[in-house]
N, C-alpha and C positions, 0 to 999 in steps of 0.2 A: 693339638687343641687350638693353637693360634690360627692355623689355616682354616679350621672349621668356623671359628668366630669371624674371620675375614670373609668367608664364603657366605655366612648368614647375613653379615652386614651388607655385603654387596647385593645379595638377593633382596633384602628389605629395601635398600636404597633404590634398586631397579623397580621394585614393585610400587613404591611410593611415587617415584618419578613418573612411571607409566600411568598411575592413577591420577595424579595431578594433571598431567598432560592431556589425558582423555577428558577429564572434567573441564579443563579450561577450553579445549577444542569444542566440546559440546555446548558450553556456555556461550562462547563467541559465535558459534554457528547459529544457535537459537536466537541470539540477540540480533545478528545480521538479518536472519530470515524474518523476524518479527518487524524489524525496521523497514526492510524492503517491502514486505506485505502491506504495512501501514501506509507507506509512501505511494505505492501503486493504487491502493484502495482510495486514498484521498484524491489522487490525481484523476482517477476514473470518475469518482463521484463529482468532482468539480467540473470535469469535462461534460459529463451527462447533464448536470444541472444547468450549465451555461448553454448547452445545445437546446435543451428543452425550453429554457427561458427565451432564447432568441427565436425559436420556432413559434412559441405561443405569441410572443410580441408581434412577429411578422404576420401571423395568421389573424390576430385581432385587428391589427392595423389595416390589413387588406380588406377584412370584412367591414370595418367601419367606413373605409374609403368607398367601397362598392355601394354600401347602404346610403351614404351621403350623396354619391353621384346619382344613384337611382332616384333618390328623393328630389334632388334638384331638377333632374330631367322630368320627373313626373309633375313637378310644380310649374315648369316652363310650358308644358303642353296644355 
């Protein structure tokens, strides 16, 4: 009977240990994945935003400059 009890205890202990380990691993994995995903998403968003902003600014600046130059040249003629 004692050996049976020890066997059941060992089995329960192994089962609980495996369950906790699996749960912790899954939790850590999900947390890391979510963190990396959020970081990449934020980085990509910031990069795209900065790129679009710089492009729009450069385009507007070039357009205004060309318009002013054309206007000045037209007034000189």
